[in-house]
N, C-alpha and C positions, 0 to 999 in steps of 0.2 A: 376538824375545820369548823363543823357546825357549832361545836361547843365554844370555840374561840369567838366566832361571830356573835353567838348569843351573849357571851360575856361582854364583848365589845359594845353591843347594843345596850346592854344593861348599864354599863358605865356611862355611855353617852347619854342615855335617857335620865339617869340619876343626876349627872352633872348639869345637864340642860335645865332640868326642873329646879335644881338648887339655884342656878344662875338667874332664871326668870323670876324667882321669888326674892332675889337679893336687891335691896335698894340701890346698890352700886351700879346695877345695870342701867337704871334710868338716869343716873348722873353721867355715866360714860356715854350713854346714848345721846344725851343732851349736848355734851361736848362734841361728839361726832357730827351731829346735825348742824351745830354752829360752824364747824369746819367746812362741811359741804355747802352750807348756805353762803359762806364767804366766797368759796370757789364759784358757785352759781351766780353770785352778785357780779363777779368779774366777767362772767360770760354774758350776763344781761347788759352790762355796760358796753361790751364789745359788739353785741348784736343790735343795740339801739343807738349807738353813737353815730349821728348823721354826718360827722366830720371825717369818718374813715370808712373804707370798704368793709363789708361784712366778711368774716372768715370764710375760707374756701373749703375747709375740711368738714368732717362729720360733726354733728351737733355736739356730741359729748367730748370732743377733743379739747376744747377750751377749759371745760370743767375738770376733766381728769388730769390735764397737764398741770393745772394749779400753779402755785408759786412755792418757793422754799418755805414760806411761813405755813401755808396750808398743809404741805407735806409733813413738816415737823409736828404740827398739831395732830395730824392723822396718825403719825407714829406713836404719839403719846396715847391716843385712844387704843391702838393695838397693844401697847405695853400694859395699859390698865386692864384690858380684857384677859391677857395671858398671865400676868404676874401672880394672880391668886390661885391658879389652877392646882398647883402642887404645893407651893409654899404655905398657903393657908391651911391645907389639910395636914401638912407636917406640923404646923404650929398647934393645931387643935387636936392632933392625934388621930384624925380620921384617915390619914394615909396608911398607918399601920393596920387599922381595922379593915381597910379596903384590901390590903395585900394578904391579910390573914384569911380573907373570904375566898381564897383560891383564885385571886386575880393577879396575873403577872404584871411586872413593872411596864412592860411594853404595851400590853393591852390597856392598862390604866392610863398611860401617857397618851396613847392614840385616842382613846375614848374621850378624855378631857379636851384634847385638841379639837376633835370633831365637834364637840359641844360649843367650844369657843368660836369655831368657824360658823356654826349655825347661828349663834347669836349675832356675829358680825354681819351675816347675810340679812338677818332680820332688821338690823339697823339701817340698811339701804332702802327698805320699803318706803319710808316716808318721802324719800327723795323723788319718787315717781310723780309727786306733785309738781316738780319743776317742769315736767313734760306738759302738764296741764297749763301752766303759765305760758309756755311757748305756744301751745295750740290756740290760746285765747288771743294773744297779742301779735302773732306773726302776720306779716303783710304779704308774703310771697304765697304762691299757689303750689309750691312743691310738696311732695309727699313725705312720708316718714321712712327713713332707712332703718327699718326694724332689725335687720341683720346686724348692722353696726351698733345699734342701741343695746341689743341683747348681748352681743360680744363684748361691748364696753363694760356693762355691768358684770358679766361673768368674769372678765379679766380682772376687774377691780377686786372682786371677792376672792379670786384665785391668788392674786398678789398678796392680799391681806392674809389669806390662809398660810402662805409661805412664810411671811414675817411672823405670824402668830406661832409657828413652830419654834422659832428662835426665842420668842417671849416665854413659851412653855419650857424650853430648855433652861432659860435663866431662872424660871420659877423652881425647876428641879434642882438647880445648882445652889440656890441661895437658901439660907436658913430662916429668912424673914421675908415678908411680903415687900417691905420697903427696899430691901437689898435686891430682891428679884426685879423690882421695877427699875432701879438704877441700872442693873446689869443688862436687863432686856432692852431698855431704851438705848444704851450705849451700843449694843450689837445692831439694833435696827438702824440707828442713825449712821453707823459706820457702813452698813451695807448700802444705804441710800446714797451717801455722799461719794462712794466709790465711783458711781456712774455719773456724778456731776463734775468731776475733775476736769474733763475736756472744756467745759464752759469757762474755767478759770485760766486755761492755757490755750488761747486760740490757735497758736502755731503748732500745736501738738500733732494734728493730722498730717502736716507736711514734714515736720522734723522727726517725728517718731510714729509713723502710721500704724505699726504693729501694736504699740501701747494704746494708741487712740482707739483702734478697733477692739482691743480687749476691754477697755473701759466702756466703750459703747455697748458691747455685748452684755455687760453686767448692769446696765443702767435700768433701774426699776421704773423710772419715769418714762423712758423710751418704750419699755414693755407695755406700760399702761396706755400710752398713746397708740401703739400698734393695735392693741385690743379695741380701743375706742374707734379706730378707723375701720373696724370690721375685718381685721386681719389676724388669723391664727397661724403663726409661723413656728417652725421648729426652734429657732433661737429663743423666742419668748417662752415657749413651753418648756424647753430645756432649763432655762433660768428659773422659772417658777417651781418646776418639779425638783430640780437640784437643790434649791434652797429649802424646800419643804422636807425632803427626805433627809438631807443632812441635818437640819434642825431637829427633826424627830429622833434621829439616831443619837444625836448629842443629848437630847432630853432623856432618852432611855438609859444612856450610859451614866448620866448624873443621878438618875433615879435609883440605879443599882449601887452607887457609891455608898459605903457604910453599911450595906446589907449583904452584899455578896463578897466572895473572896477577892483579894486584891488581883490575883491572876485573871479572874473572870472579868473584873472591872477594867483591867488594862486591855484585855482582849476586846471588850466592847468599845473602848475609846479608840483602839487600833482599827476596829471595824468602821468607826465613824470617819477616821482619816481616809480609809480606803474608799468609803462611799463618797466622800468629798472629792477624792481624786477621780473616781469614775464619773461623777457629775461634771467635773471640769472637762474631762476628755469628751464626754457626750456633748457638752456645750460648744467645745471647739469644733467638733465635727458638724454640729448643727449650724454654726456660723459659716464654716467653710463650704458646706453644701446645704444651703437653706431650702426648705420647702414650705410653702404657704397655702393656706386655704383662704380665699377671698370671699367673705360673706356679704360684702357691701352690694347694694342692689344694682349699681352701675359698673362694678368691676374696676373701681378707681385705683385699687392697689395692685393691679396686674399689668405688667408690661406687655406691649404688643409683640407679636412674633417677629415682625420686621425689626423692631428695636433690638431684640435678643440676637438676631442674626448679625446686626451691625456690631454689637458689643462683643460677641464671641469672636469676631474676625478682626478686631483691632490689632494692628501690627506692633504696637508698643504701649507704653504706660501713658495713660491719659490723666491730666489734672484738670478738674473742674473747680473753678473758684467762683463762689457766689459773692458778688459785691453788693452788700446790703444797701438799700436806699435810705436816704435821710428823711424822706417823706413817710411818715408813719402809716398813712393810708395804703401804701403799697406793700407793707410787710406780709399780708396774707399770701400774695403772689409768690414772694420769695421764700416763704415758709414751705409752700407747695413745691417750689423749684428745688429746694434743699431735699425734701422728702423723695422726689422723683430721682434726683441725681444720686442719692444714697442707695436707692433701689437699683439703679443702673450699675453702681459700683459693685454690687453683690454679684452681678453677672459678668462684668468686664474684668479680665485678669489684670490686676495691678492698678486699676483705676482708683484715684483718690479724690475726695471731695473736701473742699476747704471753704470756710466762710469768713469773710473779712469785712471791715468797714471801708468806705471809700478811701480814707487816708492810707490804708494798708494794701491797696490794690497792687497786684503783682506788676513790677516794673514801673510803678507810679501811676497815679490817676491820669496824668497827661498822656502817657503811652496807651493806656486802655481806652481813653476817650478818642485818641487818634485812630486806634484800630477800629473802633466802633463808628467812627465818623460823626461823633457827637461832641458838643461842647462839654467842658469839664463840669460846669455847674449843672447842666442837664443830666449828665451821667451820675453825678453824685446824688442828685435828688431822686432820679428814677431807677438807679441801680442797673446791674447787668450781670451776665454770667460769662466768664472767660473760660474758654475751652482750649487747652494746650495739648498737642500731640506731636511727638517727633520733631520738636523745634518749630512747629507751625501753630498759629493761633487764630482763633475766631472769637468774636465777641457777639453774644446773643443779647440783644437789648430787650427792654420791657415790651415793646410792641411785637416782638417775635415770641414772647412767652404767653401773651394773652391778648385778646381783643376785647374792646370795651363797647358797651351799648351807648347809643347817643343819649345825651343829657339835655333835658329841657330847662333845667335849673343848674347853672354852673356852681351854685353854692353847695349842691349836694355831692356826695362822693361818687366816684366813677363806679359803675356796675360792670363786673366782668361778664361778658357775654359768652366767651369760650376760652378754654385753657388749651394752649398748644405747646406746653412745656416739653412734653416727651418728644413730640415731632421735631421741635427746634433743636433740642440737644442731640437727638439721634442724627438729625440731618447734619449738624455741625461736625459731629464725630465722623460720619460717613464721608463728608466732603474732605476732611483732613486726611482720612485714611484711604482716599481714592487711589487705586493703583494706576489709573490711566493718567500719564503725564500730559501736561499742556505746554506747548512751546509757542511763545509769541516772538516773532522776528520783526525787529524795528529797522526800517530802511535808513540808509546813510547815503551821503554824497550829494544831498540837495539842500544843505543848510538846515536839516532838521534839528530839533532840540536833542541834545545828547541824552542817552538813557543810562549809560554806564558811569559817567563821571559827573560830579557836582561842580558847578561853576560858582565863581564868587558872587555873581549877580543873582544866582538862583534861576537863570533861564535854562533849565534842564528838566529832564523827566526822571531824575535819580530817585525822588521820593515815590514816584509811580512804580519804578522798578523794584524798590524795596517792598512796596505793597504787593505787587504781583508775585514776588518770590515768597513772601509770607503766606500767600494763598496757594503755594505749590505750583506756580507757573514759572517756567524757565524763560528768560529773556535773552535773546541773541541778536547780534547785529546782522543786517542783510544788505549786501551790495548787489545792485541791479546793473545790467539787464540780464545776467545769466538766469536760467530757469530757477524758479523758487523751489527749494527742497520740499519734498512731501512732509517732512517732519514739522514744518511750520504750520501749525494749526490756524494761527491768526497772524496777519501782517499788520504792523502798526506804522502809520505815516504820521510822524509827530511834527506837523507844521513846517512843510518844506518852504524854503525861501526862494529856491529855483524850480523851474518847471521840470516835470518828468518828461522824458522823451517818449515819442510814440511807441518805441520798442519796449520801454519799461512799463508803459501803461498796458500794453498787450500782455506782458508777463503777469501783471497783477490781475488782469481780466481772466487769463487762463487759470490762475490760482483760484479765483472765485468760482469759475465754472467747474473746477474739480471738487467743489463742495466744501472749500475751506473759507475762512473768514478774512475780512478786510475792514480796518477801521482807519478812516481818514480824518485827521484833525487839521482844520484850516489854520494858517499862521496869522495870528492877530498882530504880530509885530510888523507884518507887511503893510499894515494900515498906517501910513506915515502920519506922524503927529498924534498918534493915539494917546500919548502920555498926557496931553493937555486937553483931551476930550474932543479934539477936532480930527477929521478924517480927510485925507487928500488922495489916496490911491489904494486899490486892492489888486494884488498880483494873482493871476490864475495859477493853479497848481499843475495843470496838464492832465489831471485825472478826472476832469469834468465828464468826458465821454464814458468812462468806467462807471461813474456815479449815476449818469443819466440812464444807463442800461437798467439800473435797479430803481429808477423813479426818483432819484435823489439829485439835488442841485445845490451849488454854492454860488448864488448870484452875487453881483458886485453891490452888496448892501450890508450895512452894519445894523445890528439890532439896537434900538433905542427904546428904553422903557422908564419913564419918569418915576413910576411907582416902585421900581426895583433897584434904582440907582444907589451907589455907594459914594458918599461925599468924599471920603478919603482916597478913593480909587476911581478917578474919572473914567467913564466909559464902561465900567464893570457893572454887572447885575448880580444881585443876590437872590437866588431862587430857593423857596422853601416849599411851595405848594404846586409848582407847575410841572409835576411829574405825571405823565400819562400812565394809566394802569397797565403794567407790564412786568414780567418777572425781574427784569433788570432794575426796575424802580421799587421793588418790594421793600417796604420799611422806610422809604424816603419821604413820602408826602407828609408834610406837617411835622416831621421829626428831624430830618437832616438837611442842612443848608449846603448849597454849592455856589461858589463864586465863578461867574462866567466873565472872563476878562475880554472886553471889546469883541464880542462874538459876531462872527458872520451870520447872516441869515441862512437857514437851511430850508430848502423846499422839499416837499414830499408829495408825489403824485403817482398814479398808476399802481396802487397797491402798497406803496411805501407808507410807513407809519411814524408820525412824530413821537419822540420819546420824552423830550423836555421842551416846554414852551414858556414863553414870557407871558405876561398878563394881557388881557384884552386891550389895555392902554398902549401896548407896544406897537412899533412899526419898524419896517426895514428901510433905513435911511439910505437913499441912493445918491443924494447930494453930499459929496464928501468934501466940499469946499466951504460952504456956509457954516459959520459958527455963531451961536450955538445951533445945533441941528433942529429943524422944525419940520413937522409933518406936512406933507403935500400930497397932491394927487398922484405924483409919480412914484411915491414910496410904496413898499409892500405893506398890505394891510395886516393888522394884528388879529389874533395873537400869533406871533412869529415863532417858529420852531428854532431851538438852539441845538438840537440833536435829533436825528431821525434814523429809523431802521428801514433798509431797502426791501423791495418786494420779495426778493429771494430769501430774506432773513439771514443773509450772509454778509451784508455790507452795512456799516454804520458811518454816517457822516456827522462830524462834530464841528460846531462853528468856531471853536477857539482852542488851539493847542496850548496857549498860555494859561488856559483854565486849569491845566494839570501840571503847570510848572511848579518847581519846588518853592519858588518865591511866593506863589499864590497860596500854596498849601501849608507853609510854615506856621502861619498864624493860628492854625487849628480851627478856623471858622468854617472851612470848606471841607466837605466830604467827597470832593470830586474824584479823588484817587480810588475810593471805595466804589464809586459808581463805575469808573473805568474798569476796575477789576471784574465787576459784575458783567459789564459789557463784553469783555474778553472771554470770560467763561461761557457766556451765552453764544457768542460766535463760534466757539470751539465745541459747542454741544456738550459742555461739561457742567451744566447747571443742575441737572437732576442728580439726586443722591440715592434714588430708589427707595426712599423712606416716605411712605404715605400713611402716617399714623393719624387716625381720625382725631379731630379736636374733641375735647370733653366739655360738656355743658355743666358748669358748676351749679350746685344747689345751695345758693347762699340764703341762709335764713336771716331775715331782717325783722326786728321787733319795732313796732310803732308805739312809742311811749312818750307821755308828757313827763316833765321832771317830777311831778307829784306822784304819778303812777310808778315811775322807776323807784322813787324813794319808798313807796308803799310795798312794792314787790321785794326790795332788798330787806326791808324791815320784817316782812312776813317770813322770808326764807332764813334770815340770820337769827331772828328772835322769835317769831311766831311759831314756826314748826317745832323748834327745840322746846319752847315753853309748853306747847300742847303735848309733846312727848312726856315732859316731866310731870305735868298735871295729870295726864292720863295714868302714868305709872303710880303716882301718889294715890289716886282714887282706887286703882286696882289693888294696891297693897292694903289700903284701908278696908276695902270690902273683904279681902282674904282674912284679915285679922278679926273682923267682926264675925265671920263665919266660923273661924277657929275658936 
C-alpha cells in the first residue's frame, strides 16, 4: 500500500508540475474566470437591482446556479483540463514511458486525475475577490454564512472533480487530444442535460413523478445549489461520488485497451458496468432515505420537528402546486417556497411538488382565486401555493408565506422581514389532515337562506356550503325546537325571515352554554326596499336575548358608509381594511375584500369584540323612511361593527346573511365565504393545527451601486480578473524561461 501511495503521489506531483508549466493552463484559467465573472455579474445585478427584492437564499446560490450558457462554458473548461491528461502522453510516447517505469494504468489514471482536480481548485482562488466586492458595497448589516460559503466552494470543486473523471476517461479512450475533447464534452453535456429535462416538461412531476424524481436526483445543477445553501446530503454525495468512481473506472478500462489481454479488458469494462450499477443503487437508497448535514449558520435547510411529525402522519398523498407570480420581484419568495416544499416532499410519503404559471393553475386560475378569496389579477401577480389532500384544498397566499417590512419609499422593492413558508405549508397540511370532524348545523323553518340547494336568484348559502365542505366541515340541516344534537359543533342561523320562538331560543342558549358555537346572520332582505337603497323596516329575529347574554346586539339600524359604498349595488359596502386583529381575520386586512349587503349594525359590549367594522365615516341609520339616508343625532355613531364576537367566544353576530349569499359571492370580488369558514372553525375550536414553527429572518444581501459602479464591477470581474490571470501567467512563464 505504501508503495502504491508513493507511486500515486509521484505521478500526481509530476503531472501537476507539468500542467503548471504549460501555457494552456493560463488560457484555460482565463476562460474559466470569464465564465465565473459572467455568473457573478448576474448575481451583482440581482443584488443591486432596486426594482426587485433581493434573493432570500445563501450568497453563492445565484452564482453557482448560473445559466445554461455559463454551465456549458464551464463544461468546456473541464473538458480542456482533462482531455490532455492521457491523450497527449499517448501522442508523445510519454504514456508508454510512464507505464514501463512500473506504474500501473490505474495509478497513472488516478494520479493524473488528482492533478487535474488540484489545478481546477487553484482556478477558484481568484474568485474570492468576489466576496471582497460584496463586503465593500453591501448595505445590510448581516454577517457571513461561512459554513455555506465553504460548502459551496467545496461542492463546486467536488462536482468539477466528478466531471473531470469522465473527461480523463475520454482522454484515455481517444487517440488524439482533439478527439478526447469532443468525446469528453459530449459526455459532460449529456450528464448535465439529463438533470435539466424537467424544466422542459413542466407537467412531468404530476404525470410521471417517478421519472421526475429520478431526473431531479441526477441534476448536477441541483447538487451545486444544495452545496451552495450549506447542505451536504447523501443524494448529492452519492451523485458526485458515483460519477467520479464510474468515470475513473471507465478511464482505467480504456487505458488498458490495446495493452492488456482482451479477456482482462472485457473484465475491466464489466467491472465498470458493475460499479455504475452499484452507484445507481446507492443513489436510489440515498434519495429514498436522505440524510443531510446542515452547515448553514441559521439551520435554514433543516425542517422543524413539528413539521416532520405532520408530514409523517399525513393520511394520503398530498399535492403542492406552486403558482408562480407574474411580478418578478416576488420570485425569490417562491423560489424559497419551492425549496421548502421539495424538502417536505422527501419526508412525506407520496407528496408531490408541482410548479406552474398562473394560466396553468390546477382547476383554473378562477377556481384557485376563489378558494384563496383573492381577485384573479391579484393572485396572478402575487402567486400562491395550492395544497391538495384527500379531495380537500387550501390556498396559501403571499402574505402567509412571508411578512414584509414597512416601506418609506413605495418606489423601492419590498423587504422581506420574516419567512413563514414552512409554518404555513405545514399548517395547511395539518388542517387538511385533521382527524377531528367539524359539523355545522343550519337551522330551518324560519325562512332562512337554504344551504343545500341553489336557487335561480342566488338567494342561498350553497356557495358557503361548498366552501365549508372543502374545508372538511360537514353541513347538516337542523329543525328546532327539539334538543340540538351534541354532534353540532356550530349552529348557523342564515337570515331568518320569521322570529324564533322562545323555546327555540332557549334551545340555542343551552347549546351555547354546553360550550358549542352559534353564528347568527341577520336577514338583510327583511329590510324592505333595500334594493333601491331605501330602508323601511327591520324585523327582529327572536334571538336578541341570546345575543344579549354574550354582549351582542342587532339594533334596528342599517350601516351606512359613503366611503365604502358600491355604486352598482345600492346599500352594500366593500370592506378591505376594516378587519380587527383576530385569528379569524388573519390575512384579510389589505388583501381580501368582502361585500356586506345592506348590513345591520352590530353592537358589542360587556367583553364582546368587534371583528369587522366600517370606516369612521360610517353610522348606524335608524331612520328607515327618509331617502337618501342622512346622519343625525339619533343614529349610531361610527365606526359601526358589521360582525362581532361575543364575550364567551362562542357566539358571533353578523349584520347580513345576504353577504354570504351565492349571488353576492358569484362575482368573485368578495371573500366572505372564506371569512365565514374561518369563523365556523374558530367557534368549533378547530383553528389550531398544533404547528408552531418559528418564522425565519432572511439575510438578504443588498448591494448599493450606481450604474457606473455596477459597470466597473462587471468589467473587472468578467475582463479584469481573467486578464490579470493571463498576464501573471505570461510573466511567470517568461521568468521560468529566462532562468532555464
